[in-house]
C-alpha positions as CSV (number, residue, x, y, z in Angstrom):
1,M,-0.1,5.8,152.3
2,C,2.6,5.7,154.9
3,F,1.6,5.4,158.5
4,L,3.7,5.6,161.7
5,T,2.7,3.7,164.8
6,L,1.6,5.6,167.9
7,V,4.8,4.6,169.6
8,A,6.9,6.1,166.7
9,C,4.8,9.3,166.9
10,R,5.4,9.6,170.6
11,T,9.1,9.0,170.2
12,I,9.4,11.7,167.5
13,A,7.3,14.1,169.5
14,V,9.6,13.7,172.5
15,H,12.6,14.1,170.3
16,L,11.2,17.3,168.7
17,N,9.8,18.6,172.0
18,V,6.3,18.9,170.7
19,E,3.0,17.7,172.1
20,L,0.8,15.1,170.3
21,P,-2.8,16.0,169.6
22,L,-5.0,15.0,172.6
23,T,-7.0,12.7,170.4
24,L,-4.0,10.5,169.9
25,E,-3.8,9.9,173.7
26,M,-7.6,9.2,174.2
27,K,-8.0,5.9,172.3
28,L,-9.7,2.6,172.7
29,N,-7.6,-0.1,174.2
30,L,-5.5,-2.2,171.8
31,F,-6.6,-5.8,171.2
32,Q,-10.2,-5.2,172.0
33,E,-13.1,-5.8,169.7
34,V,-14.5,-2.7,168.0
35,V,-17.3,-2.0,165.6
36,I,-16.7,-0.4,162.2
37,N,-19.2,2.4,161.7
38,C,-19.1,3.0,158.0
39,N,-18.9,1.0,154.7
40,F,-15.6,0.3,152.8
41,P,-16.9,-1.6,149.8
42,E,-13.5,-1.7,148.2
43,L,-12.3,-3.7,151.2
44,K,-15.5,-5.7,151.5
45,I,-16.2,-4.1,154.9
46,A,-19.6,-3.0,156.0
47,A,-20.8,-0.8,158.9
48,G,-21.5,-3.1,161.8
49,D,-18.6,-5.4,161.1
50,I,-16.6,-6.3,164.2
51,A,-12.8,-6.2,164.2
52,I,-9.9,-6.4,166.6
53,L,-7.9,-3.2,167.1
54,Q,-4.2,-3.9,166.7
55,D,-2.5,-0.5,166.6
56,Y,-2.9,3.2,165.9
57,V,-1.0,4.9,163.1
58,V,-0.6,8.4,161.7
59,D,0.0,9.2,158.1
60,R,2.3,12.0,156.8
61,S,-0.6,14.5,156.6
62,G,-1.4,13.8,160.3
63,E,-4.5,11.8,159.7
64,E,-5.0,9.2,162.4
65,G,-5.7,5.6,161.5
66,C,-6.1,2.2,163.1
67,V,-4.9,-1.2,162.1
68,L,-7.6,-3.8,162.4
69,E,-7.8,-7.6,162.1
70,I,-11.0,-8.9,160.5
71,Y,-12.3,-12.4,161.2
72,T,-15.4,-14.3,160.2
73,A,-18.0,-15.1,162.8
74,A,-16.4,-18.6,163.1
75,G,-13.1,-17.0,163.9
76,V,-11.4,-17.6,160.5
77,F,-8.9,-14.8,159.7
78,V,-9.9,-12.6,156.7
79,S,-7.5,-9.7,156.5
80,V,-5.6,-6.9,158.2
81,V,-6.7,-3.4,157.2
82,T,-5.9,0.2,158.0
83,L,-8.9,2.5,158.4
84,P,-9.4,6.1,159.6
85,A,-9.6,6.2,163.4
86,E,-13.0,7.8,163.3
87,S,-14.4,4.8,161.5
88,I,-14.3,2.6,164.7
89,E,-16.1,2.8,168.0
90,P,-16.4,0.6,171.1
91,L,-18.9,-2.2,171.3
92,Q,-21.9,-1.2,173.5
93,E,-23.9,-3.5,175.7
94,S,-27.0,-2.6,173.7
95,D,-25.3,-3.8,170.4
96,R,-26.8,-6.9,168.7
97,L,-24.9,-9.2,166.4
98,S,-26.0,-10.2,163.0
99,V,-24.5,-12.4,160.2
100,R,-23.8,-11.5,156.6
101,K,-22.0,-13.5,154.0
102,L,-18.4,-12.6,153.0
103,I,-18.4,-11.8,149.3
104,T,-15.2,-13.3,147.9
105,A,-15.7,-12.5,144.2
């Protein structure tokens, strides 16, 4: 899958004199913690995992995605992944943290 960053999308949109979809402009802030809201077993990611939002991207079909850094609870880096933008949401004050073991096999 080929993704373009939001900056690249804005640059192309300006050059082509087109408007970006409104959803591209109404995003969570970069570098904040977000919660993943669905399972991605092939990536060893579960709903409720917390990640740091690094960037927004768009693939050739126009699907919006986000680049996320995943860490353990102790702050050890695990991976960088690209997931659909609708698979993240902001942390809420009412959210509670829990711990699960990282499956490495």
